[in-house]
C-alpha positions as CSV (number, residue, x, y, z in Angstrom):
1,M,-20.9,12.7,0.5
2,T,-23.3,12.2,3.2
3,C,-26.8,13.2,3.5
4,I,-26.5,14.3,7.0
5,D,-24.8,17.7,6.4
6,E,-25.6,18.2,2.7
7,C,-29.1,17.2,1.8
8,P,-31.3,20.4,2.0
9,E,-34.5,18.3,2.7
10,H,-33.1,17.4,6.2
11,D,-33.6,20.7,7.9
12,T,-33.3,19.1,11.3
13,A,-29.9,18.8,12.7
14,F,-28.8,15.1,13.4
15,S,-26.4,14.9,16.4
16,F,-24.1,12.0,16.0
17,T,-22.6,11.6,19.5
18,T,-19.7,9.2,19.6
19,F,-17.6,7.8,22.4
20,E,-13.9,6.7,22.6
21,N,-13.6,3.0,22.3
22,D,-12.0,2.7,25.7
23,G,-12.3,-1.3,25.6
24,R,-10.7,-1.3,22.3
25,Y,-13.5,-3.6,21.0
26,D,-12.4,-4.7,17.6
27,E,-15.3,-7.2,16.7
28,M,-17.8,-6.2,14.1
29,I,-21.0,-4.9,15.4
30,V,-24.1,-5.5,13.4
31,V,-27.6,-4.0,13.8
32,R,-30.2,-5.7,11.7
33,D,-33.8,-5.2,10.5
34,I,-34.0,-1.4,11.0
35,F,-37.4,-0.7,9.2
36,F,-37.6,2.5,7.1
37,W,-40.0,4.2,4.6
38,S,-38.5,6.6,2.0
39,R,-39.2,8.0,-1.4
40,G,-37.5,8.2,-4.8
41,A,-35.5,11.2,-5.9
42,G,-36.8,11.4,-9.5
43,D,-40.4,10.0,-9.3
44,G,-41.2,10.5,-5.6
45,E,-42.4,7.1,-5.3
46,P,-42.2,5.3,-2.0
47,F,-40.0,2.4,-1.1
48,H,-39.7,0.6,2.2
49,G,-38.0,-2.3,3.7
50,V,-35.0,-3.0,6.2
51,V,-31.5,-1.9,6.5
52,H,-28.8,-4.2,8.1
53,L,-25.6,-2.4,8.8
54,A,-22.2,-3.1,10.4
55,Y,-19.1,-1.6,11.4
56,V,-15.8,-2.7,12.8
57,P,-14.8,0.1,15.4
58,G,-11.8,2.1,15.2
59,E,-11.0,4.9,18.0
60,R,-14.8,5.8,18.1
61,I,-17.9,3.9,18.8
62,V,-21.7,5.1,18.9
63,G,-24.8,3.8,20.9
64,L,-26.7,1.3,18.8
65,S,-29.9,3.2,19.1
66,K,-28.1,6.2,17.3
67,L,-27.5,3.7,14.3
68,V,-31.3,3.2,14.2
69,R,-32.0,7.0,14.3
70,L,-29.3,7.7,11.5
71,V,-31.3,5.4,9.2
72,E,-34.5,6.9,10.1
73,H,-33.1,10.4,9.4
74,L,-31.4,9.6,6.1
75,A,-34.5,7.6,4.9
76,G,-36.4,10.8,5.4
77,G,-35.2,12.5,2.3
78,A,-35.8,11.7,-1.4
79,H,-33.1,9.6,-3.0
80,S,-32.5,6.3,-4.8
81,Q,-32.2,3.2,-2.8
82,Q,-28.5,3.0,-4.1
83,Q,-27.9,6.5,-2.8
84,L,-29.5,5.8,0.6
85,T,-27.2,2.7,1.0
86,D,-24.3,4.8,0.3
87,H,-25.1,7.7,2.5
88,I,-25.7,5.3,5.4
89,V,-22.2,3.9,5.0
90,G,-20.8,7.3,4.3
91,A,-22.2,8.7,7.5
92,I,-20.8,5.8,9.5
93,N,-17.3,6.5,7.9
94,D,-17.4,10.1,8.5
95,H,-18.5,10.1,12.1
96,L,-16.7,7.0,13.4
97,A,-13.8,6.4,11.1
98,P,-14.2,2.7,11.6
99,R,-11.8,0.2,10.2
100,G,-14.8,-1.1,8.0
101,A,-18.5,-0.3,7.4
102,G,-21.3,-1.8,5.4
103,A,-25.1,-1.6,4.7
104,I,-27.4,-4.1,3.1
105,V,-30.7,-2.4,2.1
106,E,-33.5,-4.6,1.2
107,A,-36.6,-2.7,-0.2
108,R,-39.8,-2.9,-2.0
109,H,-40.7,-0.1,-4.4
110,V,-44.5,0.9,-4.1
111,P,-45.6,1.8,-7.8
112,V,-48.0,4.7,-7.9
113,T,-49.5,4.0,-11.2
114,P,-51.5,0.9,-12.1
115,H,-49.3,-0.1,-15.0
116,D,-46.5,-0.8,-12.6
117,T,-48.4,-3.5,-10.6
118,L,-45.7,-6.3,-11.5
119,A,-43.2,-4.2,-9.7
120,R,-45.0,-4.7,-6.3
121,A,-43.8,-8.3,-6.1
122,A,-40.0,-7.4,-6.9
123,G,-37.5,-7.0,-4.0
124,T,-34.2,-4.9,-4.6
125,V,-31.1,-5.4,-2.6
126,T,-28.4,-2.7,-2.5
127,L,-25.1,-3.1,-0.7
128,A,-22.2,-0.8,0.2
129,L,-19.0,-1.9,1.8
130,T,-15.9,-0.2,2.8
131,G,-12.6,-1.0,4.6
132,R,-12.5,-4.5,6.2
133,L,-15.9,-5.2,5.2
134,H,-15.0,-4.5,1.5
135,D,-11.5,-6.1,1.5
136,D,-11.8,-9.1,3.8
137,R,-13.8,-11.9,2.3
138,A,-14.2,-13.7,5.8
139,V,-15.4,-10.5,7.6
140,R,-17.8,-9.6,4.4
141,T,-19.3,-13.2,4.7
142,E,-19.6,-12.9,8.5
143,F,-21.8,-9.6,7.9
144,V,-23.9,-11.3,5.4
145,V,-24.5,-14.5,7.4
146,A,-25.2,-12.2,10.5
147,T,-28.0,-10.5,8.7
148,R,-29.7,-13.8,7.9
149,R,-29.7,-15.4,11.4
150,T,-32.7,-15.4,13.6
151,V,-32.1,-13.5,16.9
152,G,-31.2,-15.9,19.6
153,A,-30.0,-18.6,17.1
154,A,-26.6,-20.1,17.4
């Protein structure tokens, strides 16, 4: 399931325009550090952080800014961090049919009640992988390493 079509809190349509992969690009595409704010499904408490996502193209590709807007759109609903992670990868799979897709969501949950103050310091990382990113250890490692590099670093 993806949240694009099935979550009632997303009352605005999200257009996921794709293009034919004419150049037959077959290397992993990684978009890092997509900032987001969201809220929990059960408690409504906010959480925020960054998403790193990747896909290995199949027959279709998408503009990179559309992937940023996808995260912004999906983060707008109420769900757990784990659901958000799965929804991002599900949407990429549904609309691009890539040879692999993945998302790493790094978040901090903002406690609303004073008794949860220790939770402020805790970070949570969730991961969802499909296809080559799930099955091929080298591709998975390449994705994780790519999320840790500084832009412009070799």
